[in-house]
PDB file of the backbone (N, CA, C, O) and the ligand in Angstrom, with CONECT records:
HET     ZN  A 101       1
ATOM      1  N   UNK A   1      -8.635 165.000 -72.968  1.00  0.00           N
ATOM      2  CA  UNK A   1      -8.220 165.772 -74.148  1.00  0.00           C
ATOM      3  C   UNK A   1      -9.226 165.600 -75.279  1.00  0.00           C
ATOM      4  O   UNK A   1      -9.636 164.483 -75.594  1.00  0.00           O
ATOM      5  N   UNK A   2      -9.616 166.714 -75.882  1.00  0.00           N
ATOM      6  CA  UNK A   2     -10.555 166.656 -76.999  1.00  0.00           C
ATOM      7  C   UNK A   2      -9.795 166.353 -78.292  1.00  0.00           C
ATOM      8  O   UNK A   2      -8.836 167.039 -78.646  1.00  0.00           O
ATOM      9  N   UNK A   3     -10.245 165.317 -78.976  1.00  0.00           N
ATOM     10  CA  UNK A   3      -9.652 164.945 -80.254  1.00  0.00           C
ATOM     11  C   UNK A   3     -10.671 165.175 -81.358  1.00  0.00           C
ATOM     12  O   UNK A   3     -11.817 164.735 -81.262  1.00  0.00           O
ATOM     13  N   UNK A   4     -10.241 165.870 -82.413  1.00  0.00           N
ATOM     14  CA  UNK A   4     -11.152 166.164 -83.521  1.00  0.00           C
ATOM     15  C   UNK A   4     -11.769 164.880 -84.071  1.00  0.00           C
ATOM     16  O   UNK A   4     -11.110 163.845 -84.170  1.00  0.00           O
ATOM     17  N   UNK A   5     -13.058 164.974 -84.426  1.00  0.00           N
ATOM     18  CA  UNK A   5     -13.806 163.782 -84.855  1.00  0.00           C
ATOM     19  C   UNK A   5     -13.179 163.075 -86.057  1.00  0.00           C
ATOM     20  O   UNK A   5     -13.328 161.863 -86.214  1.00  0.00           O
ATOM     21  N   UNK A   6     -12.479 163.830 -86.902  1.00  0.00           N
ATOM     22  CA  UNK A   6     -11.916 163.211 -88.113  1.00  0.00           C
ATOM     23  C   UNK A   6     -10.640 162.421 -87.824  1.00  0.00           C
ATOM     24  O   UNK A   6     -10.183 161.647 -88.666  1.00  0.00           O
ATOM     25  N   UNK A   7     -10.065 162.615 -86.634  1.00  0.00           N
ATOM     26  CA  UNK A   7      -8.862 161.862 -86.265  1.00  0.00           C
ATOM     27  C   UNK A   7      -9.318 160.531 -85.656  1.00  0.00           C
ATOM     28  O   UNK A   7      -9.509 160.402 -84.446  1.00  0.00           O
ATOM     29  N   UNK A   8      -9.478 159.570 -86.532  1.00  0.00           N
ATOM     30  CA  UNK A   8     -10.010 158.267 -86.117  1.00  0.00           C
ATOM     31  C   UNK A   8      -8.880 157.315 -85.749  1.00  0.00           C
ATOM     32  O   UNK A   8      -7.716 157.531 -86.085  1.00  0.00           O
ATOM     33  N   UNK A   9      -9.261 156.265 -85.053  1.00  0.00           N
ATOM     34  CA  UNK A   9      -8.284 155.235 -84.698  1.00  0.00           C
ATOM     35  C   UNK A   9      -7.629 154.667 -85.955  1.00  0.00           C
ATOM     36  O   UNK A   9      -6.443 154.338 -85.957  1.00  0.00           O
ATOM     37  N   UNK A  10      -8.422 154.558 -87.024  1.00  0.00           N
ATOM     38  CA  UNK A  10      -7.888 154.029 -88.285  1.00  0.00           C
ATOM     39  C   UNK A  10      -6.775 154.928 -88.831  1.00  0.00           C
ATOM     40  O   UNK A  10      -5.731 154.437 -89.258  1.00  0.00           O
ATOM     41  N   UNK A  11      -7.001 156.239 -88.815  1.00  0.00           N
ATOM     42  CA  UNK A  11      -5.974 157.174 -89.310  1.00  0.00           C
ATOM     43  C   UNK A  11      -4.721 157.126 -88.450  1.00  0.00           C
ATOM     44  O   UNK A  11      -3.603 157.163 -88.964  1.00  0.00           O
ATOM     45  N   UNK A  12      -4.912 157.045 -87.150  1.00  0.00           N
ATOM     46  CA  UNK A  12      -3.758 157.030 -86.252  1.00  0.00           C
ATOM     47  C   UNK A  12      -2.964 155.734 -86.429  1.00  0.00           C
ATOM     48  O   UNK A  12      -1.733 155.751 -86.459  1.00  0.00           O
ATOM     49  N   UNK A  13      -3.670 154.624 -86.543  1.00  0.00           N
ATOM     50  CA  UNK A  13      -3.002 153.340 -86.749  1.00  0.00           C
ATOM     51  C   UNK A  13      -2.219 153.345 -88.060  1.00  0.00           C
ATOM     52  O   UNK A  13      -1.100 152.836 -88.130  1.00  0.00           O
ATOM     53  N   UNK A  14      -2.818 153.926 -89.090  1.00  0.00           N
ATOM     54  CA  UNK A  14      -2.145 154.027 -90.380  1.00  0.00           C
ATOM     55  C   UNK A  14      -0.885 154.891 -90.269  1.00  0.00           C
ATOM     56  O   UNK A  14       0.142 154.585 -90.875  1.00  0.00           O
ATOM     57  N   UNK A  15      -0.972 155.951 -89.503  1.00  0.00           N
ATOM     58  CA  UNK A  15       0.178 156.839 -89.317  1.00  0.00           C
ATOM     59  C   UNK A  15       1.310 156.108 -88.589  1.00  0.00           C
ATOM     60  O   UNK A  15       2.480 156.252 -88.942  1.00  0.00           O
ATOM     61  N   UNK A  16       0.950 155.326 -87.576  1.00  0.00           N
ATOM     62  CA  UNK A  16       1.963 154.570 -86.844  1.00  0.00           C
ATOM     63  C   UNK A  16       2.655 153.581 -87.781  1.00  0.00           C
ATOM     64  O   UNK A  16       3.863 153.360 -87.692  1.00  0.00           O
ATOM     65  N   UNK A  17       1.870 152.993 -88.676  1.00  0.00           N
ATOM     66  CA  UNK A  17       2.410 152.047 -89.639  1.00  0.00           C
ATOM     67  C   UNK A  17       3.366 152.753 -90.601  1.00  0.00           C
ATOM     68  O   UNK A  17       4.421 152.220 -90.945  1.00  0.00           O
ATOM     69  N   UNK A  18       2.984 153.958 -91.031  1.00  0.00           N
ATOM     70  CA  UNK A  18       3.839 154.722 -91.952  1.00  0.00           C
ATOM     71  C   UNK A  18       5.166 155.080 -91.302  1.00  0.00           C
ATOM     72  O   UNK A  18       6.209 155.063 -91.956  1.00  0.00           O
ATOM     73  N   UNK A  19       5.127 155.403 -90.022  1.00  0.00           N
ATOM     74  CA  UNK A  19       6.376 155.748 -89.355  1.00  0.00           C
ATOM     75  C   UNK A  19       7.348 154.569 -89.383  1.00  0.00           C
ATOM     76  O   UNK A  19       8.557 154.736 -89.543  1.00  0.00           O
ATOM     77  N   UNK A  20       6.783 153.384 -89.222  1.00  0.00           N
ATOM     78  CA  UNK A  20       7.634 152.193 -89.181  1.00  0.00           C
ATOM     79  C   UNK A  20       8.129 151.784 -90.559  1.00  0.00           C
ATOM     80  O   UNK A  20       9.245 151.281 -90.694  1.00  0.00           O
ATOM     81  N   UNK A  21       7.302 151.996 -91.591  1.00  0.00           N
ATOM     82  CA  UNK A  21       7.641 151.481 -92.909  1.00  0.00           C
ATOM     83  C   UNK A  21       8.271 152.518 -93.832  1.00  0.00           C
ATOM     84  O   UNK A  21       9.026 152.155 -94.734  1.00  0.00           O
ATOM     85  N   UNK A  22       7.978 153.798 -93.627  1.00  0.00           N
ATOM     86  CA  UNK A  22       8.483 154.828 -94.542  1.00  0.00           C
ATOM     87  C   UNK A  22       9.356 155.871 -93.855  1.00  0.00           C
ATOM     88  O   UNK A  22       9.799 156.828 -94.489  1.00  0.00           O
ATOM     89  N   UNK A  23       9.600 155.691 -92.589  1.00  0.00           N
ATOM     90  CA  UNK A  23      10.389 156.656 -91.832  1.00  0.00           C
ATOM     91  C   UNK A  23       9.755 158.041 -91.850  1.00  0.00           C
ATOM     92  O   UNK A  23      10.447 159.053 -91.747  1.00  0.00           O
ATOM     93  N   UNK A  24       8.437 158.074 -91.981  1.00  0.00           N
ATOM     94  CA  UNK A  24       7.716 159.334 -91.870  1.00  0.00           C
ATOM     95  C   UNK A  24       7.632 159.735 -90.401  1.00  0.00           C
ATOM     96  O   UNK A  24       7.832 158.918 -89.502  1.00  0.00           O
ATOM     97  N   UNK A  25       7.335 160.992 -90.184  1.00  0.00           N
ATOM     98  CA  UNK A  25       7.095 161.483 -88.822  1.00  0.00           C
ATOM     99  C   UNK A  25       5.701 162.096 -88.764  1.00  0.00           C
ATOM    100  O   UNK A  25       5.545 163.317 -88.727  1.00  0.00           O
ATOM    101  N   UNK A  26       4.693 161.229 -88.755  1.00  0.00           N
ATOM    102  CA  UNK A  26       3.323 161.744 -88.832  1.00  0.00           C
ATOM    103  C   UNK A  26       2.777 162.210 -87.487  1.00  0.00           C
ATOM    104  O   UNK A  26       3.129 161.696 -86.425  1.00  0.00           O
ATOM    105  N   UNK A  27       1.920 163.187 -87.580  1.00  0.00           N
ATOM    106  CA  UNK A  27       1.212 163.665 -86.401  1.00  0.00           C
ATOM    107  C   UNK A  27      -0.142 164.194 -86.836  1.00  0.00           C
ATOM    108  O   UNK A  27      -0.480 164.189 -88.019  1.00  0.00           O
ATOM    109  N   UNK A  28      -0.911 164.651 -85.855  1.00  0.00           N
ATOM    110  CA  UNK A  28      -2.237 165.159 -86.159  1.00  0.00           C
ATOM    111  C   UNK A  28      -2.509 166.432 -85.377  1.00  0.00           C
ATOM    112  O   UNK A  28      -2.073 166.596 -84.237  1.00  0.00           O
ATOM    113  N   UNK A  29      -3.244 167.331 -86.026  1.00  0.00           N
ATOM    114  CA  UNK A  29      -3.761 168.476 -85.290  1.00  0.00           C
ATOM    115  C   UNK A  29      -5.083 168.062 -84.670  1.00  0.00           C
ATOM    116  O   UNK A  29      -6.035 167.745 -85.382  1.00  0.00           O
ATOM    117  N   UNK A  30      -5.143 168.063 -83.367  1.00  0.00           N
ATOM    118  CA  UNK A  30      -6.358 167.612 -82.694  1.00  0.00           C
ATOM    119  C   UNK A  30      -7.443 168.677 -82.704  1.00  0.00           C
ATOM    120  O   UNK A  30      -8.591 168.414 -82.344  1.00  0.00           O
ATOM    121  N   UNK A  31      -7.069 169.888 -83.123  1.00  0.00           N
ATOM    122  CA  UNK A  31      -8.048 170.966 -83.160  1.00  0.00           C
ATOM    123  C   UNK A  31      -8.845 170.940 -84.464  1.00  0.00           C
ATOM    124  O   UNK A  31     -10.072 171.028 -84.449  1.00  0.00           O
ATOM    125  N   UNK A  32      -8.133 170.818 -85.601  1.00  0.00           N
ATOM    126  CA  UNK A  32      -8.837 170.862 -86.896  1.00  0.00           C
ATOM    127  C   UNK A  32      -8.804 169.522 -87.617  1.00  0.00           C
ATOM    128  O   UNK A  32      -9.504 169.342 -88.613  1.00  0.00           O
ATOM    129  N   UNK A  33      -8.002 168.579 -87.131  1.00  0.00           N
ATOM    130  CA  UNK A  33      -7.981 167.244 -87.725  1.00  0.00           C
ATOM    131  C   UNK A  33      -6.992 167.084 -88.862  1.00  0.00           C
ATOM    132  O   UNK A  33      -6.976 166.043 -89.519  1.00  0.00           O
ATOM    133  N   UNK A  34      -6.160 168.097 -89.111  1.00  0.00           N
ATOM    134  CA  UNK A  34      -5.220 168.043 -90.220  1.00  0.00           C
ATOM    135  C   UNK A  34      -4.083 167.057 -89.947  1.00  0.00           C
ATOM    136  O   UNK A  34      -3.700 166.821 -88.801  1.00  0.00           O
ATOM    137  N   UNK A  35      -3.560 166.492 -91.033  1.00  0.00           N
ATOM    138  CA  UNK A  35      -2.350 165.684 -90.932  1.00  0.00           C
ATOM    139  C   UNK A  35      -1.158 166.620 -90.787  1.00  0.00           C
ATOM    140  O   UNK A  35      -1.150 167.717 -91.344  1.00  0.00           O
ATOM    141  N   UNK A  36      -0.161 166.186 -90.042  1.00  0.00           N
ATOM    142  CA  UNK A  36       1.077 166.949 -89.931  1.00  0.00           C
ATOM    143  C   UNK A  36       2.234 166.001 -90.184  1.00  0.00           C
ATOM    144  O   UNK A  36       2.142 164.802 -89.921  1.00  0.00           O
ATOM    145  N   UNK A  37       3.332 166.557 -90.703  1.00  0.00           N
ATOM    146  CA  UNK A  37       4.529 165.754 -90.931  1.00  0.00           C
ATOM    147  C   UNK A  37       5.700 166.369 -90.177  1.00  0.00           C
ATOM    148  O   UNK A  37       5.655 167.531 -89.774  1.00  0.00           O
ATOM    149  N   UNK A  38       6.746 165.574 -89.994  1.00  0.00           N
ATOM    150  CA  UNK A  38       7.903 166.086 -89.276  1.00  0.00           C
ATOM    151  C   UNK A  38       7.618 166.252 -87.796  1.00  0.00           C
ATOM    152  O   UNK A  38       8.126 167.169 -87.150  1.00  0.00           O
ATOM    153  N   UNK A  39       6.791 165.346 -87.261  1.00  0.00           N
ATOM    154  CA  UNK A  39       6.386 165.417 -85.859  1.00  0.00           C
ATOM    155  C   UNK A  39       6.950 164.211 -85.105  1.00  0.00           C
ATOM    156  O   UNK A  39       6.678 163.065 -85.460  1.00  0.00           O
ATOM    157  N   UNK A  40       7.729 164.479 -84.073  1.00  0.00           N
ATOM    158  CA  UNK A  40       8.290 163.388 -83.287  1.00  0.00           C
ATOM    159  C   UNK A  40       7.161 162.606 -82.604  1.00  0.00           C
ATOM    160  O   UNK A  40       6.074 163.139 -82.380  1.00  0.00           O
ATOM    161  N   UNK A  41       7.433 161.326 -82.273  1.00  0.00           N
ATOM    162  CA  UNK A  41       6.391 160.475 -81.668  1.00  0.00           C
ATOM    163  C   UNK A  41       5.766 161.077 -80.417  1.00  0.00           C
ATOM    164  O   UNK A  41       4.562 160.948 -80.191  1.00  0.00           O
ATOM    165  N   UNK A  42       6.594 161.739 -79.603  1.00  0.00           N
ATOM    166  CA  UNK A  42       6.066 162.249 -78.337  1.00  0.00           C
ATOM    167  C   UNK A  42       5.826 163.758 -78.373  1.00  0.00           C
ATOM    168  O   UNK A  42       5.745 164.418 -77.337  1.00  0.00           O
ATOM    169  N   UNK A  43       5.713 164.286 -79.599  1.00  0.00           N
ATOM    170  CA  UNK A  43       5.492 165.729 -79.731  1.00  0.00           C
ATOM    171  C   UNK A  43       4.161 166.149 -79.117  1.00  0.00           C
ATOM    172  O   UNK A  43       3.164 165.432 -79.194  1.00  0.00           O
ATOM    173  N   UNK A  44       4.175 167.321 -78.512  1.00  0.00           N
ATOM    174  CA  UNK A  44       2.949 167.864 -77.937  1.00  0.00           C
ATOM    175  C   UNK A  44       2.871 169.355 -78.222  1.00  0.00           C
ATOM    176  O   UNK A  44       3.863 170.078 -78.126  1.00  0.00           O
ATOM    177  N   UNK A  45       1.676 169.798 -78.573  1.00  0.00           N
ATOM    178  CA  UNK A  45       1.389 171.228 -78.707  1.00  0.00           C
ATOM    179  C   UNK A  45       2.283 171.939 -79.707  1.00  0.00           C
ATOM    180  O   UNK A  45       2.747 173.052 -79.463  1.00  0.00           O
ATOM    181  N   UNK A  46       2.524 171.271 -80.859  1.00  0.00           N
ATOM    182  CA  UNK A  46       3.186 171.956 -81.959  1.00  0.00           C
ATOM    183  C   UNK A  46       2.161 172.818 -82.682  1.00  0.00           C
ATOM    184  O   UNK A  46       0.958 172.573 -82.602  1.00  0.00           O
ATOM    185  N   UNK A  47       2.657 173.831 -83.389  1.00  0.00           N
ATOM    186  CA  UNK A  47       1.734 174.709 -84.109  1.00  0.00           C
ATOM    187  C   UNK A  47       1.265 174.054 -85.399  1.00  0.00           C
ATOM    188  O   UNK A  47       2.068 173.507 -86.156  1.00  0.00           O
ATOM    189  N   UNK A  48      -0.029 174.113 -85.644  1.00  0.00           N
ATOM    190  CA  UNK A  48      -0.620 173.552 -86.853  1.00  0.00           C
ATOM    191  C   UNK A  48      -0.445 174.534 -88.002  1.00  0.00           C
ATOM    192  O   UNK A  48      -0.747 175.719 -87.864  1.00  0.00           O
ATOM    193  N   UNK A  49       0.048 174.033 -89.149  1.00  0.00           N
ATOM    194  CA  UNK A  49       0.255 174.904 -90.309  1.00  0.00           C
ATOM    195  C   UNK A  49      -1.073 175.360 -90.899  1.00  0.00           C
ATOM    196  O   UNK A  49      -1.143 176.380 -91.584  1.00  0.00           O
ATOM    197  N   UNK A  50      -2.114 174.599 -90.628  1.00  0.00           N
ATOM    198  CA  UNK A  50      -3.414 174.886 -91.241  1.00  0.00           C
ATOM    199  C   UNK A  50      -4.226 175.885 -90.422  1.00  0.00           C
ATOM    200  O   UNK A  50      -4.690 176.900 -90.943  1.00  0.00           O
ATOM    201  N   UNK A  51      -4.390 175.590 -89.147  1.00  0.00           N
ATOM    202  CA  UNK A  51      -5.289 176.428 -88.336  1.00  0.00           C
ATOM    203  C   UNK A  51      -4.538 177.333 -87.356  1.00  0.00           C
ATOM    204  O   UNK A  51      -5.128 178.238 -86.766  1.00  0.00           O
ATOM    205  N   UNK A  52      -3.228 177.083 -87.183  1.00  0.00           N
ATOM    206  CA  UNK A  52      -2.451 177.957 -86.318  1.00  0.00           C
ATOM    207  C   UNK A  52      -2.547 177.651 -84.837  1.00  0.00           C
ATOM    208  O   UNK A  52      -1.873 178.280 -84.021  1.00  0.00           O
ATOM    209  N   UNK A  53      -3.387 176.683 -84.488  1.00  0.00           N
ATOM    210  CA  UNK A  53      -3.508 176.307 -83.076  1.00  0.00           C
ATOM    211  C   UNK A  53      -2.319 175.432 -82.661  1.00  0.00           C
ATOM    212  O   UNK A  53      -1.795 174.667 -83.471  1.00  0.00           O
ATOM    213  N   UNK A  54      -1.907 175.548 -81.421  1.00  0.00           N
ATOM    214  CA  UNK A  54      -0.821 174.698 -80.919  1.00  0.00           C
ATOM    215  C   UNK A  54      -1.390 173.374 -80.407  1.00  0.00           C
ATOM    216  O   UNK A  54      -1.333 173.058 -79.219  1.00  0.00           O
ATOM    217  N   UNK A  55      -1.945 172.610 -81.365  1.00  0.00           N
ATOM    218  CA  UNK A  55      -2.619 171.377 -80.986  1.00  0.00           C
ATOM    219  C   UNK A  55      -2.135 170.182 -81.814  1.00  0.00           C
ATOM    220  O   UNK A  55      -2.863 169.201 -81.968  1.00  0.00           O
ATOM    221  N   UNK A  56      -0.916 170.259 -82.343  1.00  0.00           N
ATOM    222  CA  UNK A  56      -0.375 169.152 -83.119  1.00  0.00           C
ATOM    223  C   UNK A  56       0.377 168.198 -82.189  1.00  0.00           C
ATOM    224  O   UNK A  56       1.256 168.606 -81.428  1.00  0.00           O
ATOM    225  N   UNK A  57       0.012 166.934 -82.271  1.00  0.00           N
ATOM    226  CA  UNK A  57       0.625 165.900 -81.431  1.00  0.00           C
ATOM    227  C   UNK A  57       1.151 164.777 -82.308  1.00  0.00           C
ATOM    228  O   UNK A  57       0.596 164.504 -83.373  1.00  0.00           O
ATOM    229  N   UNK A  58       2.215 164.128 -81.868  1.00  0.00           N
ATOM    230  CA  UNK A  58       2.731 162.977 -82.584  1.00  0.00           C
ATOM    231  C   UNK A  58       1.724 161.833 -82.571  1.00  0.00           C
ATOM    232  O   UNK A  58       0.896 161.726 -81.666  1.00  0.00           O
ATOM    233  N   UNK A  59       1.810 160.976 -83.595  1.00  0.00           N
ATOM    234  CA  UNK A  59       0.831 159.894 -83.735  1.00  0.00           C
ATOM    235  C   UNK A  59       0.806 158.988 -82.498  1.00  0.00           C
ATOM    236  O   UNK A  59      -0.266 158.586 -82.046  1.00  0.00           O
ATOM    237  N   UNK A  60       1.982 158.668 -81.954  1.00  0.00           N
ATOM    238  CA  UNK A  60       2.034 157.809 -80.769  1.00  0.00           C
ATOM    239  C   UNK A  60       1.334 158.476 -79.583  1.00  0.00           C
ATOM    240  O   UNK A  60       0.636 157.839 -78.794  1.00  0.00           O
ATOM    241  N   UNK A  61       1.555 159.782 -79.499  1.00  0.00           N
ATOM    242  CA  UNK A  61       0.944 160.536 -78.413  1.00  0.00           C
ATOM    243  C   UNK A  61      -0.585 160.511 -78.539  1.00  0.00           C
ATOM    244  O   UNK A  61      -1.299 160.350 -77.549  1.00  0.00           O
ATOM    245  N   UNK A  62      -1.066 160.672 -79.763  1.00  0.00           N
ATOM    246  CA  UNK A  62      -2.516 160.644 -79.996  1.00  0.00           C
ATOM    247  C   UNK A  62      -3.077 159.259 -79.675  1.00  0.00           C
ATOM    248  O   UNK A  62      -4.133 159.123 -79.056  1.00  0.00           O
ATOM    249  N   UNK A  63      -2.343 158.240 -80.112  1.00  0.00           N
ATOM    250  CA  UNK A  63      -2.787 156.856 -79.872  1.00  0.00           C
ATOM    251  C   UNK A  63      -2.929 156.596 -78.375  1.00  0.00           C
ATOM    252  O   UNK A  63      -3.874 155.946 -77.926  1.00  0.00           O
ATOM    253  N   UNK A  64      -1.973 157.116 -77.619  1.00  0.00           N
ATOM    254  CA  UNK A  64      -1.996 156.900 -76.168  1.00  0.00           C
ATOM    255  C   UNK A  64      -3.221 157.574 -75.550  1.00  0.00           C
ATOM    256  O   UNK A  64      -3.855 157.026 -74.648  1.00  0.00           O
ATOM    257  N   UNK A  65      -3.542 158.763 -76.045  1.00  0.00           N
ATOM    258  CA  UNK A  65      -4.689 159.482 -75.488  1.00  0.00           C
ATOM    259  C   UNK A  65      -5.996 158.790 -75.860  1.00  0.00           C
ATOM    260  O   UNK A  65      -6.991 158.889 -75.141  1.00  0.00           O
ATOM    261  N   UNK A  66      -5.980 158.078 -77.007  1.00  0.00           N
ATOM    262  CA  UNK A  66      -7.194 157.358 -77.405  1.00  0.00           C
ATOM    263  C   UNK A  66      -7.406 156.142 -76.489  1.00  0.00           C
ATOM    264  O   UNK A  66      -8.535 155.777 -76.162  1.00  0.00           O
ATOM    265  N   UNK A  67      -6.294 155.536 -76.093  1.00  0.00           N
ATOM    266  CA  UNK A  67      -6.397 154.355 -75.240  1.00  0.00           C
ATOM    267  C   UNK A  67      -6.734 154.742 -73.806  1.00  0.00           C
ATOM    268  O   UNK A  67      -7.463 154.039 -73.106  1.00  0.00           O
ATOM    269  N   UNK A  68      -6.188 155.869 -73.393  1.00  0.00           N
ATOM    270  CA  UNK A  68      -6.424 156.329 -72.005  1.00  0.00           C
ATOM    271  C   UNK A  68      -6.887 157.786 -72.028  1.00  0.00           C
ATOM    272  O   UNK A  68      -6.108 158.694 -71.737  1.00  0.00           O
ATOM    273  N   UNK A  69      -8.126 157.999 -72.366  1.00  0.00           N
ATOM    274  CA  UNK A  69      -8.627 159.369 -72.519  1.00  0.00           C
ATOM    275  C   UNK A  69      -8.674 160.124 -71.191  1.00  0.00           C
ATOM    276  O   UNK A  69      -9.073 161.288 -71.156  1.00  0.00           O
TER     277      UNK A  69
HETATM  278 ZN    ZN A 101      -5.020 172.505 -87.041  1.00  0.00          ZN2+
END
């Protein structure tokens, strides 16, 4: 899976931390690199509000793909 260059391990780790501490539902658009909110941990292929691509994934899902590309 191709992950946008701006979606770094640091951003994903921070998002995972936010979910635990603020009850946020963070995710990322892997196509344009935008942050997304209201995304379940295992969300896949949600529509990005910014670019319109169905490439929004939950932070946990992105983290997993980074560990096992
Ligand atoms: Zn996007």
